[in-house]
N, C-alpha and C positions, 0 to 999 in steps of 0.2 A: 857316221850316222849318229844323231842325237838321241840321248836316252830320255823317254817320256817320264814326265814327273809323276811320282806316285800320288795316289788319291789322298785327300786331307784326312788325317785320322780322325777329326771330330765328325766329318761326314760319313766315313765308314762306320764308325760307332753308332751314329744315328740310324743308318741303313740297316745295320744289324739288329738294333733294338726295335726298329719299326717292323722287320719281318718275325722277331719274337712275338711282337704284339698281334701280328696277323694270325699266328698260331694259337694264341692263348684262348680265344673264345671257342674254337673247335674243341679244345680240351676241357674246358668248363662244362659244357652242356651235357656230355656223356656221363659224368658223375653227378651233376646237379639235377638232371631231369626226374629221376624218381621223386625228389622232394618237390620240385616244381610241379610236377603232375599231382602230387597230393595236395598241395596248397591250392591249386586251381581247380581241383576235382574234375580232371579230364582223363580220358583214356590214354594208355600208353602211346598209341599211334598217332596222337595229336602233335607229337614232336615234328611229324612231317610237315605240319603247316608252317611251323617256325623256319625249318630248313628250306622249304620251298620259297618263302618269302626272301630269305636271305640270299638264295641262289639268284632270284631274279634280280635283286638290287646289285649283286656283284656282277652279274653278266652286263647289266645295262651301264654301270659306271665304268667298267673295263673298257668298253668300246668308246664311250664319250670322252673318257679321259685321254685316250689316245688322239682323239680329234680336236681336242681344246688345249692340249699340252702347251702348244706354242704360245697361245694367247695368254694363259694364266702364268705360265712359268712353273717349274717343277716345285720350287719352295713354296709358293703360295698353294699349289694344289696339294702338297703333302700336309701343310699346316691346316688347311680347311678340312681336308678329309679325315685327319686324325682327330680334330676337333669334333667332327660329325660322329665318328665312331665312339668317342668318349661320351657323348650325349645319348647315343644309342644304348651303350652299356648301362649308363645311369638310369635309362628308361626300363631296361631289364630289371634293375635292382628294385624299382619302385612300382613295377607293373601291378596293378590290382587284379587283372584278369588276363587271360591268355590272348585275347584280341589285341590288347595294348602291347604285349610282348611280341606278337607277330608283327605288328606295325613297326615295332623298334628293330626287329630282325631285318626288315626291308632297308631301314635307314642304316643299319650296320653293314649290310651287304654293299650299298651305295659307297659308304666310306672305305670299306676294306678293299673293293674292286678298284677304286681311284689310287689308293695307296700302292697296291700291287702293281698297276699299270704304270703309275708315275715313276716308282722306284726302279722298275725293271727298265723303263726307257732311259732314265738317267744313267743306271749302271751299265747299260749296253754300250754307252758312249765313254763312260768315265772310269769304269772298272775293268781290270783285266780278268782272265779266266779264274785266277785263284779267288780273288774276292767276290766274283759272281757266284762261284760255287759255295763259297763260305756263307754269303748272305743267305742263300736259299737252305743251307743247312741249319741256319738259325730259325727258320720257320718250323723245322722239326723239333728244335729245342723248345719253341714256344708251345707246340702241341704236347709235348712231354711235361712242361711245367704247368699248364692249365689244370689237369686233374689234381695235381698236388695242392695247388691253391684251394680248390674246392674241396678236397678232401680235408685239408687242414681246418678249413672254416667250420665244416660239418662236425668234424672230430672235437672241436673246442665247445660245441653246443651252440654255434652261431647259425643263423639261417643261410640258406643258399644264396640269398641277396647280397650278403657280405662278400662272397667270392667275385660276383660281378662288380660290386662297388669298388673293391680293390683294384681290379683290372681297369675299370673306368678312370679312376684316380691316376693310374700309371699312363693311360692314354693322355690324359689331360696334361700331364707333365711333358709327354713326348710332343704333343701339339705346341706347347709353348716353346720347346726346343726348336722345332721346326720354324716357328714364327720368328724367332730370333736369329736364324741363319738363313733367311730368305736369299740374301744377296750371295751368300757362299754358295748356293746351288745354281747359279746362273751360269758358271762356266763349266762345260763338260767337253770331254774329248781329249784333254791333255794327257790323260793317263790311260787312254783307251787301248793303246797297243800293248796288252799286258802279256803277250808272249808271241813267239813265232806262229804265223798262220791265222793270227786273229787281229788284223788291223781295224781300227775304228775310225769313224768319220771325225773331221775337225768340226769345230763349233759353225764355222761359216758355211761348210758344206751341208751340214745337218739342217741349217736354217733356210735353205733355199725354198722358197714358197712354190708349192705345187697345189693344183686343185684336188679336192676330195675324190672326184670321179677318176682322176689319173691314178690314184692309189688303188682304188677299188677294181680298176681294169687289170692289174697285174696278176697273171697267174700264180706267180710266187707267194702272193699274199694269201690266197685261198689254199694253195697246197701246203704251204708252211702251217696255216692255222688248223688245217686237218691233221698234220703231223703232231701238233700239240694236244689236239683232242685225243688222238690214239695214244700218245704216250701216257697222259694222264689216266686214260682208260685202263692201260696195262697195270700202272702203279697202284691204282685204287682197287681194281678187280683182284689182283694178287693178294693184297692185304685183307679185303673183305672176305674172300671165299677160300683161303688157304686153310684156315681152322677147319672147315667142313670137310674139305679134302683129305687133310691129314687125320682126322677122327673117323669119319664115316667111309672114306676111300682107302686108307692106308693103315687103320687100325691103332693109331696112337691114342694114349689117354689125353684127356682134356687139358690136364696140367702140362704135359710135354708139348702137346700142340700149341698151347698158348704161348709157351716159351719160345717155340720155333717161329711164331708169328711176329713177336716181339724182336726176334733175331733179324727177321726180314726188314723191319722198320729201321732197326739199328744198323744194318748193313747199308741201308739207304743214306743214313746220316754219316756214318764213317766214310762211305764212298765219296761224299761231297768234299769232306774235309781232306781226305788223302789225295783224291784225284783233281782238286783244286790246284794243287802244287804240281802234279804231273802234266795237266793241261797247259800250264804256263811254261813248262820246260819242253815239252813235245810239240805244242801246238794244238789249237782247238780241233782242227780238221781230223787229225790222226786219233786223238783221244775219243772224239765223237764216233768215228767209224768203229773203232774197236769196241766201244761200249754198246753199240747197237748190235754188233755181232755177238757180244757177250750176253745181251738180253735175249736174243733168239736161242743162244745155247742154253741158257738157264730155263727158259720156257720149254725147250725141248726136253730137258731132264725132268721137269714136272710132269710132262705128258707121258713119259716112259712108264709101262705097266711094270714097275720095279718095286723093291722094298722101300719103306718109308723114308729111309735115310737119303735116298736118291732125290726124292722130292724135296726133302729138306735142304739138300746141297743146291738143288735147282732154284729154291727160293733165295738162298743166301747169294748165289751167283747173280740172280735177276736183280736183286736189290742193289748190290754193289755196282754192277754194270750200268744199271739205270740212272745211278746217282747223278752223274754229270750231264746228262742228256738234256734236261729241262734248261739249266742255267746256260750251257753252251749254245743251244738253239737260239735262246734269247739273246746271247751276247753276239751271235753272228747274224742278227737279223738285217742289219744295214748291208752286209754283204750279199744277201739274197735279194733285197728289193730296192737298194739305194738308200742313202742317208736321208734323203729328203722325205722318203715315206716311212722311215723306221718307226717314229713315234706312233703314228696311226696304226701301223701294222701290228706293233706290240700290244695296243689295246685290243685289236681283234683276236690275237693270239691267246691272251689272257682269258678273254671270253670263251673262245673255243676250247680252251683247256678246261674251264669249269664246266661247260656243257658235255664234253666228252666223259669227264669224271662222274657225272651225274647219270648220264643215259646208259652208256655202254656196260658198266658194272650191273646196272639193273637188268639189261638185257641178258647178260650172262647168267644171272640169277634165275631168269625165266627158263633159259636153256638147261641149266643144271637141274631145275625142278621138273622139267618135263622128260629129261633123259637119265643122265646120271652125273654124280659129282665129278666122275673121271672126265667130264667134257671140259673141265677148266683148263687142263694143260693144253689140249689141241686149240682151245680158243685163244689163249695167251700166245701160243706159237704162231697162229695165223695173224694175230694183231702185231707181233714183234717183226714179222716178215714185211708186213704191209707198212710198218713204220720205217723199216730200212729202205724200202722202195720210195717212200715219200720224201725222206730226207735226202735221198741220192738225187731225186728230180728236182727238189728245191735248191740244191747246192749249186746248180748251174746259174751263172750270172744272167742278168737281163739281157 
């Protein structure tokens, strides 16, 4: 048996940096918004306009990128999309009014969605489980660095515009790197078999022409996309509402509860780093199944009417167990739908993930507001069980 060639180090580095860049804007706006709101003289809730516009652009380009990837090529898609993101962030830094920033948010969403979809499509065929997990871990690193950049700018007396300007410059450099490596991104699949249980399609198989309607007719496309929506809903809802549960529902102080929520996000990052190695050794299928069961166990601990430390343990278990689920589901897309449908399906999955992360946590917030904060645990448990059922159903081959 021949050993697959490892991914090129230069492409791995660019992929990691691209995912850092995807996370940076998410981290910037949280710290920068009070200053932005004051500059534009708008109410606090006006941030919803910016976030909604960004989400709309992200969902649109995620789907379109999956359906146009074969024509453009991943290198050109990444170079163009990163340049678009750089221009959008430059627009943020120079916006005279909120309306201009909102329009730039739409453009940023278009660029970010295409980067996310294009890189995931490439990585699913060219990276093994370890690098797929690590690539997604770098997104979390970007989210963590973003607030530091904005905080540093404000702390030195600079405007919030400098924070966006610095990130825009970094995106421009990344776009140039993608443009210079367009040819290197053409071949994928040589390193796809990153471990037992995770075979990847070869370039010829993945390039087989199929009609769009043939892809959309596959039940696995829609079941898999629903699984992504449910997964991201769990990840976001747990991080969004855990603080309220721990303070109002379990009696922790704000400082302790905040540290516990940070621990949840930290366990997600650490889990992707650690389990990236484990999934390469044990196989994607085994790690994915164990992670799904671990998510259900963590959610059940959160749901128990027990002391606060039990809920905190549940959060940490949930975060660590959830860590490899998104990367491994993305990595095994071709196994579920066939290599010829993989790129398009990945675009749909990315869009569904964004939609699930926006709608379901909001719905849980409505549930909590109309009942009790204790409803969070049961809601997460139901979603975790549903996710297990969906992944089990989509694991069957066509």
